[in-house]
C-alpha positions as CSV (number, residue, x, y, z in Angstrom):
1,M,-21.9,-176.2,2.5
2,M,-18.5,-177.2,1.2
3,F,-17.4,-173.5,1.3
4,F,-18.6,-173.2,4.8
5,K,-16.5,-176.2,6.0
6,K,-13.4,-174.7,4.3
7,E,-14.0,-171.4,5.9
8,M,-14.4,-173.1,9.3
9,T,-11.3,-175.2,8.8
10,A,-9.4,-172.0,8.1
11,A,-10.7,-170.3,11.0
12,L,-9.9,-173.1,13.4
13,A,-6.3,-173.2,11.9
14,V,-5.9,-169.5,12.7
15,L,-7.3,-170.0,16.2
16,A,-4.9,-172.8,16.7
17,L,-2.0,-170.7,15.7
18,S,-3.2,-167.8,17.8
19,A,-3.4,-170.2,20.9
20,T,0.1,-171.4,20.2
21,A,1.3,-167.8,20.2
22,V,-0.5,-167.0,23.5
23,Q,1.2,-170.1,25.1
24,A,4.7,-169.0,24.0
25,E,6.5,-167.6,27.1
26,T,8.9,-164.7,27.1
27,L,11.5,-164.6,29.8
28,R,13.2,-161.4,30.9
29,H,17.0,-161.5,31.1
30,A,18.9,-158.6,32.8
31,I,22.5,-157.9,31.9
32,G,24.0,-154.8,33.4
33,V,25.8,-153.5,30.4
34,A,24.5,-152.2,27.2
35,A,27.7,-152.3,25.0
36,V,28.2,-155.0,22.4
37,S,30.7,-157.4,23.7
38,G,31.5,-161.1,24.1
39,L,29.3,-161.1,27.1
40,T,26.3,-159.9,25.2
41,D,27.0,-162.1,22.2
42,G,27.3,-165.2,24.6
43,T,23.9,-164.1,26.2
44,Q,22.3,-163.9,22.8
45,A,23.6,-167.3,21.7
46,W,22.1,-168.8,24.9
47,A,18.8,-167.1,24.2
48,D,18.8,-168.4,20.6
49,Y,19.6,-171.9,21.8
50,I,16.7,-171.9,24.1
51,K,14.2,-170.8,21.5
52,E,15.5,-173.3,19.0
53,Q,15.4,-176.3,21.4
54,T,12.0,-175.4,22.7
55,N,10.5,-174.8,19.1
56,G,9.8,-171.2,19.8
57,E,7.6,-171.9,23.0
58,V,10.1,-170.1,25.2
59,E,11.9,-166.9,24.3
60,V,14.4,-164.8,26.3
61,K,14.2,-161.0,25.9
62,I,17.4,-159.5,26.8
63,Y,17.4,-156.3,28.7
64,A,21.1,-155.0,28.3
65,G,21.9,-152.0,30.4
66,S,18.3,-151.6,31.6
67,L,15.8,-153.3,34.0
68,L,18.5,-154.1,36.4
69,N,22.2,-153.0,36.9
70,F,24.9,-155.5,38.0
71,T,24.3,-154.8,41.7
72,E,20.6,-155.0,41.5
73,T,20.4,-158.2,39.6
74,F,21.0,-160.3,42.7
75,T,18.0,-159.2,44.6
76,G,16.1,-158.7,41.3
77,L,16.1,-162.5,40.7
78,R,15.2,-163.3,44.2
79,D,12.2,-161.0,44.0
80,G,11.2,-162.1,40.5
81,I,11.8,-158.6,38.8
82,A,13.8,-160.6,36.2
83,D,13.6,-164.2,35.2
84,S,17.3,-164.6,34.7
85,G,20.4,-162.4,34.8
86,F,24.0,-161.8,35.0
87,V,25.1,-161.8,38.7
88,V,28.6,-160.7,39.8
89,P,29.2,-162.5,43.1
90,A,32.1,-160.0,44.0
91,Y,29.3,-157.5,44.9
92,H,27.7,-160.0,47.3
93,R,30.6,-161.6,49.3
94,A,28.5,-162.1,52.6
95,E,25.8,-164.0,50.7
96,L,28.1,-165.9,48.3
97,P,31.2,-166.9,50.1
98,Y,32.0,-170.0,48.0
99,A,31.4,-168.1,44.8
100,N,33.8,-165.5,45.9
101,L,36.3,-168.2,46.9
102,L,36.2,-169.2,43.2
103,S,36.7,-165.6,42.1
104,D,39.7,-165.3,44.5
105,M,41.5,-168.2,42.7
106,G,41.9,-166.3,39.5
107,T,45.6,-166.5,39.9
108,A,45.5,-170.3,39.6
109,G,46.0,-170.2,35.8
110,V,46.5,-167.8,32.9
111,D,44.4,-169.5,30.2
112,P,40.7,-168.2,30.4
113,V,39.4,-171.2,28.3
114,A,41.0,-173.7,30.6
115,M,40.1,-171.8,33.8
116,A,36.4,-171.6,32.6
117,G,36.4,-175.4,32.4
118,A,37.8,-175.8,35.7
119,A,35.6,-173.1,37.4
120,N,32.5,-174.7,35.9
121,E,33.3,-178.3,37.0
122,F,34.4,-177.0,40.4
123,T,31.1,-175.2,41.1
124,F,28.6,-177.8,39.6
125,T,30.3,-180.4,41.8
126,C,30.4,-178.3,44.9
127,A,27.3,-178.7,47.1
128,P,27.8,-175.6,49.3
129,C,28.5,-173.5,46.1
130,L,25.1,-174.4,44.7
131,A,23.4,-174.2,47.9
132,E,24.3,-170.6,48.5
133,F,22.8,-169.6,45.3
134,K,19.6,-171.4,46.0
135,A,19.5,-169.9,49.4
136,N,19.3,-166.5,47.6
137,G,16.6,-167.5,45.2
138,Q,18.9,-168.4,42.2
139,I,19.7,-171.3,40.0
140,F,23.4,-171.3,39.0
141,L,24.0,-172.2,35.4
142,G,27.7,-171.8,35.0
143,T,30.3,-169.0,34.8
144,T,32.2,-167.2,32.1
145,V,35.9,-166.5,32.6
146,T,37.2,-163.2,31.3
147,G,40.7,-161.9,31.1
148,P,43.6,-161.7,31.7
149,Y,43.0,-158.5,33.5
150,Y,45.4,-155.6,32.9
151,M,46.0,-152.2,34.5
152,Y,45.3,-149.0,32.7
153,N,45.9,-145.5,34.1
154,Q,45.9,-141.7,33.4
155,E,49.7,-141.5,34.3
156,P,52.4,-143.8,33.2
157,I,53.1,-146.7,35.7
158,K,55.7,-149.3,34.7
159,A,58.1,-149.4,37.6
160,L,57.4,-150.4,41.3
161,A,58.2,-146.8,42.4
162,D,55.4,-145.7,40.2
163,F,52.8,-147.6,42.1
164,Q,53.5,-145.8,45.3
165,G,50.3,-143.7,46.3
166,A,48.4,-144.7,43.2
167,K,44.6,-145.4,43.6
168,L,43.4,-148.3,41.5
169,R,39.9,-149.6,41.1
170,A,40.3,-153.3,41.8
171,F,38.7,-156.2,43.7
172,G,39.5,-159.8,44.7
173,P,43.0,-161.2,43.4
174,F,43.4,-157.9,41.5
175,A,43.1,-155.9,44.6
176,R,45.6,-158.1,46.2
177,W,48.0,-157.5,43.3
178,A,47.6,-153.7,43.6
179,D,48.4,-153.9,47.3
180,A,51.4,-156.1,46.7
181,M,52.7,-153.6,44.2
182,G,52.4,-150.7,46.6
183,A,49.2,-149.1,45.2
184,S,45.9,-148.7,47.1
185,A,42.9,-150.7,45.9
186,V,39.6,-148.9,45.6
187,S,36.2,-150.7,45.6
188,M,33.9,-149.3,43.0
189,G,31.2,-150.7,40.6
190,S,31.9,-150.9,36.9
191,A,29.3,-148.3,36.1
192,D,31.2,-145.7,38.2
193,I,34.8,-146.3,36.8
194,Y,34.5,-143.7,33.9
195,E,33.5,-140.8,36.2
196,G,35.9,-142.0,38.9
197,M,38.8,-141.6,36.6
198,S,37.6,-138.5,34.8
199,Q,37.0,-136.7,38.3
200,G,40.3,-138.0,39.7
201,H,38.9,-140.2,42.5
202,I,40.9,-143.1,41.2
203,D,44.2,-143.0,39.0
204,G,43.4,-146.2,37.1
205,N,41.5,-149.4,36.8
206,I,42.3,-153.2,36.6
207,H,40.0,-154.8,34.1
208,T,39.8,-156.6,30.8
209,L,41.2,-154.5,28.1
210,E,37.9,-154.6,26.0
211,T,36.4,-152.2,28.7
212,L,38.5,-149.5,27.2
213,D,35.8,-149.7,24.5
214,T,32.7,-151.2,26.3
215,L,33.0,-148.8,29.2
216,S,34.4,-146.0,27.2
217,T,37.5,-145.7,29.7
218,G,39.9,-145.3,26.8
219,E,38.6,-141.8,26.7
220,V,40.0,-141.1,30.3
221,A,42.9,-143.5,30.4
222,D,46.2,-142.8,28.5
223,Y,48.4,-145.8,29.4
224,A,48.0,-149.6,29.9
225,L,50.6,-151.8,31.3
226,N,51.5,-155.1,29.4
227,Q,51.5,-157.2,32.6
228,P,48.7,-159.8,32.8
229,I,47.6,-160.1,36.4
230,A,45.0,-162.9,36.7
231,V,41.8,-164.0,35.1
232,F,38.3,-163.2,36.5
233,T,36.2,-166.4,37.3
234,G,33.1,-164.5,38.7
235,N,30.7,-164.0,35.7
236,T,27.7,-166.0,36.5
237,M,25.9,-165.0,33.4
238,F,22.8,-167.1,33.2
239,N,21.5,-167.4,36.8
240,V,17.7,-168.1,36.8
241,S,15.2,-166.9,39.3
242,Q,14.1,-169.9,41.5
243,M,10.6,-168.8,41.2
244,T,10.8,-169.0,37.4
245,W,12.8,-172.2,37.3
246,A,10.1,-173.9,39.2
247,G,7.5,-173.3,36.6
248,L,9.6,-174.3,33.6
249,S,9.3,-177.6,31.7
250,D,12.1,-180.3,31.8
251,Q,12.7,-179.4,28.1
252,T,13.3,-175.8,28.8
253,K,15.5,-176.4,31.8
254,R,17.7,-178.8,29.6
255,A,17.9,-176.2,26.9
256,M,18.9,-173.5,29.5
257,I,21.7,-175.7,30.8
258,D,23.1,-177.1,27.6
259,G,22.8,-173.6,26.0
260,A,24.9,-172.1,28.8
261,A,27.9,-174.1,27.7
262,L,28.0,-172.3,24.2
263,G,27.2,-169.0,25.8
264,H,30.0,-169.3,28.3
265,A,32.4,-170.4,25.5
266,I,31.6,-167.5,23.2
267,A,32.1,-164.9,25.9
268,T,35.4,-166.5,27.2
269,V,36.9,-167.0,23.8
270,D,35.8,-163.4,22.8
271,S,37.6,-162.1,25.9
272,V,40.8,-163.7,24.8
273,F,40.4,-162.4,21.2
274,Q,39.8,-158.9,22.4
275,A,42.8,-158.7,24.7
276,T,45.0,-160.1,21.9
277,S,43.8,-157.5,19.4
278,I,44.0,-154.6,21.7
279,L,47.5,-155.5,22.7
280,K,48.4,-155.4,19.0
281,D,47.1,-151.9,18.5
282,S,46.4,-150.3,21.8
283,E,46.5,-146.7,20.5
284,A,43.3,-147.4,18.5
285,H,41.6,-148.0,21.8
286,G,42.9,-144.9,23.5
287,V,46.0,-145.9,25.4
288,E,49.8,-146.4,24.8
289,L,51.0,-149.8,25.9
290,L,53.8,-149.7,28.3
291,E,56.3,-152.6,28.9
292,P,56.8,-153.3,32.7
293,D,60.3,-152.8,34.2
294,A,62.0,-156.0,35.6
295,D,61.1,-155.2,39.1
296,V,57.4,-155.2,38.3
297,K,57.7,-158.6,36.4
298,A,59.5,-160.2,39.3
299,K,57.1,-158.8,41.9
300,S,54.0,-160.0,39.8
301,E,55.5,-163.5,39.5
302,A,56.1,-163.6,43.3
303,F,52.6,-162.5,43.8
304,R,51.1,-165.4,41.7
305,T,53.4,-167.9,43.5
306,S,52.2,-167.0,46.9
307,D,48.6,-165.9,46.2
308,M,46.9,-169.3,46.5
309,E,48.1,-169.6,50.1
310,T,46.7,-166.2,50.7
311,V,43.4,-167.3,49.3
312,V,43.2,-170.3,51.7
313,N,44.0,-168.0,54.7
314,L,41.8,-165.3,53.6
315,N,38.6,-167.4,53.0
316,R,39.3,-169.7,56.1
317,D,40.1,-166.9,58.7
318,T,38.2,-164.0,57.4
319,Y,35.2,-165.4,55.5
320,G,34.6,-168.5,57.6
321,I,35.1,-171.2,55.0
322,S,36.4,-174.0,57.1
323,D,37.3,-176.3,54.2
324,A,39.0,-173.5,52.2
325,E,42.3,-175.5,51.9
326,E,40.7,-178.6,50.5
327,Q,38.7,-176.5,48.1
328,V,41.7,-174.6,46.8
329,A,43.6,-177.8,46.4
330,H,40.7,-179.5,44.4
331,F,40.5,-176.4,42.2
332,K,44.1,-176.5,41.4
333,K,43.9,-180.2,40.4
334,L,41.0,-179.2,38.0
335,V,43.0,-176.5,36.5
336,T,45.8,-178.9,35.7
337,K,43.2,-181.4,34.2
338,W,41.6,-178.6,32.0
339,E,45.0,-177.3,30.8
340,E,45.5,-180.7,29.3
341,L,41.9,-181.0,28.0
342,V,42.0,-177.7,26.0
343,K,45.1,-178.9,24.1
344,T,42.9,-181.3,22.2
345,I,40.7,-178.5,20.6
346,D,41.0,-175.3,18.8
347,T,40.6,-172.8,21.7
348,S,39.9,-169.9,19.3
349,D,36.7,-171.6,18.0
350,P,33.7,-171.0,20.3
351,K,31.9,-174.0,19.0
352,S,34.8,-176.4,19.7
353,V,35.1,-174.9,23.2
354,G,31.3,-175.1,23.8
355,D,31.3,-178.7,22.6
356,L,34.0,-179.5,25.2
357,Y,32.2,-177.7,28.0
358,L,29.0,-179.4,27.1
359,R,30.5,-182.9,26.9
360,E,32.6,-182.6,30.1
361,I,30.4,-180.7,32.2
362,F,27.0,-179.3,31.2
363,S,25.5,-182.5,29.7
364,K,26.1,-184.2,33.0
365,V,24.1,-181.7,35.1
366,D,20.7,-183.0,36.2
367,P,18.1,-180.2,36.1
368,A,16.5,-181.7,39.1
369,S,19.7,-181.5,41.2
370,L,19.6,-177.7,40.9
371,S,16.1,-177.2,42.3
């Protein structure tokens, strides 16, 4: 009889464990790039944090370079093909005008760590920004800032005269810079850059330098210009499908929000590190680093000085954001605030950066306010 009871107890324990395993939920996260980078490292850290904080009851399976590409993720989240994903608002300007206003303001600062703090505080406290994501079936969980962006080409370009007639893949503030320098900006998805350059459809690309490796464009580019242009504030890496969000527990929602602080920090800090290391040894990544002539430096600085006024006019007059001037003024104040805040930490340490983002922004976000 005692043996029977022991066997029953063991069997019940196995059943209990099996029931727990069945109850564990696996969420599908789409990121449109397969290459290992700070973006994928930050995404993995977010997934690990969620699993830890939910005691393994919720896991995030990352589909890198599969399931959905960058342009498909926007509708894929709305339709429930993925539970969460990396959305690039620049591909969806009509649906996300305020998110693209933020992307346009990449010339407001040069420090990606400070700009990420300002960008996240701006969006989480901007009612129309959050509303436009919700209107498209998504819950916004912050943005990663990458950069600065540089130009790399097949032919040497370092003087203003060299830009004339050049076709450069660029968007947002980077496209405006290209136009200001006398080149022509070409709209093209990141997945098409390699072929575009190899086939001669474009002469160069404006991007983070790490894409020389992650997109293999170092194989088709020969020169990079040592002239930082602006940062990119449009990486909404952890958007969650509204359908999925509605079924999550408060504990899981809290873990997703707080984990995003660290994920964004890792991706942003890595972008800075990658740029610095590539500038030190550009030839190891396939390009010769060129120093810009004085006329390029002067023109670039003039562009940065005037671009925020251009952002106001563009977004008010072309994209219908009536309060664009007030929004831009508010963001500029946040940039100044965050440039001071980051002086108090080691900005090369992702944990220190993540803790700062968590304390100042993400811990203050009420999950209920996002629904």
